[in-house]
C-alpha positions in Angstrom: 0.0 0.0 0.0 1.4 3.4 -1.0 1.7 6.1 1.6 -0.8 8.2 -0.3 -3.4 5.5 -0.4 -2.8 4.5 3.2 -3.3 8.2 4.2 -6.6 8.3 2.3 -7.7 5.1 4.0 -6.9 6.5 7.4 -8.9 9.6 6.7 -11.8 7.5 5.3 -11.9 5.5 8.6 -11.9 8.7 10.6 -14.8 10.2 8.5 -16.8 7.0 9.0 -16.3 7.3 12.8 -17.5 11.0 12.6 -20.6 10.0 10.6 -21.4 7.2 13.1 -21.1 9.5 16.0 -22.3 12.9 14.7 -24.0 12.2 11.4 -23.2 14.2 8.2 -23.8 17.4 10.0 -20.6 16.8 11.9 -18.5 16.1 8.9 -15.9 18.8 8.0 -12.3 18.9 7.0 -11.4 20.0 10.5 -13.5 17.4 12.3 -12.0 14.6 10.2 -8.5 15.9 10.8 -9.1 16.0 14.6 -10.6 12.4 14.5 -7.6 11.1 12.5 -5.1 13.0 14.7 -3.6 14.9 11.7 -3.5 18.5 10.7 -6.0 20.2 8.5 -3.3 20.6 5.9 -2.8 16.9 5.8 -6.5 16.4 5.0 -6.3 19.0 2.2 -3.2 17.3 0.8 -5.3 14.2 0.1 -8.7 15.7 -0.6 -9.3 19.1 -2.2 -12.7 19.5 -0.6 -15.3 17.9 1.7 -17.3 16.4 -1.2 -14.2 14.5 -2.5 -13.5 13.2 0.9 -17.0 11.9 1.4 -17.1 10.2 -2.0 -13.8 8.4 -1.3 -15.1 7.3 2.1 -18.4 6.0 0.7 -16.4 4.0 -2.0 -14.1 2.7 0.6 -17.0 1.6 2.8 -18.6 -0.3 -0.1 -15.3 -1.9 -1.0 -14.7 -3.1 2.6 -18.0 -5.0 2.5 -17.4 -6.4 -0.9 -13.9 -7.7 0.1 -15.3 -9.2 3.3 -18.0 -11.0 1.4 -15.5 -12.3 -1.1 -13.5 -13.9 1.6 -16.3 -16.2 2.8 -15.6 -19.7 1.6 -17.9 -21.1 -1.2 -17.1 -24.7 -0.3 -19.3 -27.1 1.6 -23.1 -27.2 1.8 -24.6 -24.5 -0.5 -27.3 -23.6 2.0 -24.7 -23.0 4.7 -22.3 -20.7 2.8 -25.1 -18.7 1.0 -26.7 -18.2 4.4 -23.4 -17.0 5.9 -23.1 -14.4 3.1 -26.6 -13.1 3.7 -26.2 -12.9 7.4 -23.0 -11.0 7.0 -25.0 -8.3 5.3 -27.2 -7.8 8.3 -26.5 -5.7 11.4 -26.1 -8.6 13.8 -23.1 -7.2 15.7 -21.9 -3.9 17.0 -19.6 -3.5 14.0 -22.1 -4.4 11.4 -24.7 -2.2 13.1 -22.4 0.8 12.9 -21.5 -0.1 9.3 -25.1 -0.2 8.2 -26.0 3.0 10.0 -23.1 4.8 8.3 -24.1 3.3 4.9 -27.7 4.6 5.4 -26.3 8.0 6.1 -24.2 7.8 2.9 -27.3 6.8 0.9 -29.3 9.7 2.3 -26.5 12.1 1.5 -26.3 10.7 -2.1 -29.5 12.6 -2.8 -27.4 15.8 -2.9 -24.4 14.4 -4.9 -24.7 12.8 -8.4 -21.4 11.0 -7.9 -22.6 9.4 -4.7 -25.9 8.5 -6.4 -23.9 6.7 -9.1 -21.9 4.8 -6.5 -25.1 3.9 -4.7 -26.5 2.4 -8.0 -23.3 0.6 -8.7 -23.4 -1.0 -5.2 -27.0 -2.0 -5.7 -26.2 -3.6 -9.0 -23.3 -5.6 -7.5 -25.6 -6.8 -4.7 -28.3 -7.8 -7.1 -25.7 -9.9 -9.0 -24.7 -11.5 -5.7 -28.3 -12.3 -4.8 -28.9 -13.8 -8.3 -25.9 -16.1 -7.9 -27.1 -17.1 -4.4 -30.5 -18.0 -5.7 -29.0 -20.0 -8.6 -26.7 -21.8 -6.2 -29.5 -22.7 -3.7 -31.8 -23.9 -6.6 -29.1 -26.0 -8.2 -28.9 -23.8 -11.4 -25.6 -23.0 -13.1 -24.0 -20.0 -11.4 -23.0 -17.5 -14.1 -20.0 -15.3 -13.5 -20.9 -11.7 -12.9 -21.8 -10.0 -16.2 -22.0 -13.2 -18.2 -25.1 -15.2 -19.3 -28.7 -14.6 -18.2 -30.2 -16.5 -15.3 -33.7 -16.0 -16.6 -36.5 -13.6 -15.7 -37.8 -15.7 -12.8 -34.5 -15.8 -11.0 -33.9 -12.1 -11.7 -37.2 -11.2 -10.2 -36.6 -13.4 -7.2 -33.2 -11.7 -6.8 -34.9 -8.4 -6.7 -37.3 -9.7 -4.1 -34.4 -11.1 -2.0 -32.7 -7.8 -2.2 -35.8 -6.0 -1.1 -36.3 -8.3 1.8 -32.7 -8.0 2.9 -32.9 -4.2 2.7 -36.1 -4.1 4.7 -34.9 -6.6 7.3 -31.7 -4.7 7.7 -33.6 -1.4 8.3 -35.8 -3.2 10.9 -32.8 -4.7 12.7 -30.7 -1.5 12.7 -33.3 0.0 15.0 -32.7 -2.8 17.5 -29.8 -3.3 19.9 -27.2 -5.6 18.2 -27.9 -8.4 20.7 -31.6 -8.3 19.9 -30.9 -8.1 16.2 -28.7 -11.2 16.4 -31.5 -13.0 18.1 -34.4 -12.2 15.7 -32.5 -11.7 12.4 -31.3 -15.2 11.5 -34.7 -16.9 12.0 -36.4 -14.3 9.9 -33.9 -14.8 7.1 -34.3 -18.6 7.3 -38.1 -18.3 7.1 -37.9 -16.1 4.0 -35.4 -18.4 2.3 -37.6 -21.4 3.1 -40.8 -19.8 1.8 -39.5 -17.7 -1.1 -36.3 -19.3 -2.4 -36.0 -22.9 -1.4 -39.6 -23.9 -2.2 -38.8 -23.3 -5.9 -35.7 -25.6 -5.6 -37.9 -28.3 -4.2 -40.4 -28.0 -7.1 -37.5 -28.1 -9.5 -36.3 -31.4 -7.9 -39.8 -32.9 -8.3 -40.1 -31.8 -11.9 
């Protein structure tokens, strides 16, 4: 990692902490500098303005989740590793709770910044592709690499439904204490998968 890139990551982490604590109203070049323990000049060296700093931090936050998901093993029982991926996207721990709360703040802020809105759409598209592959895997269909082939209209629609469910469940759980979210979240996910995803796999087996 270059020093420049490392410096940007350090500031992105500091900005995320500021957002988690104070919301976007508390984000300024000075506040991030104080949080990171650097001078205001150091922040300006890496980012010419507040908007650029926020965009980098949102991109960094999205990339952190993507990298974490990619490290989950795809070996073993399909139902187990696909479930692990989906659970990792829910706020079932203090860290994931903070992560989602910050992401929600980024998404809300994206309404005022076209660059952030584009990143939001890109992240949603990547998640949709992930959900599509998960449904294909759980139903025993060929799993296409991202951007290749077409899984069919039914799977694409079910991926949208899965994404909508995960988004809604995450919003519900983020209003709970992490311990309570960890208690109620997994059974709700399991019930949805049983009713809306795996029942189709059972019908396919019968056919």
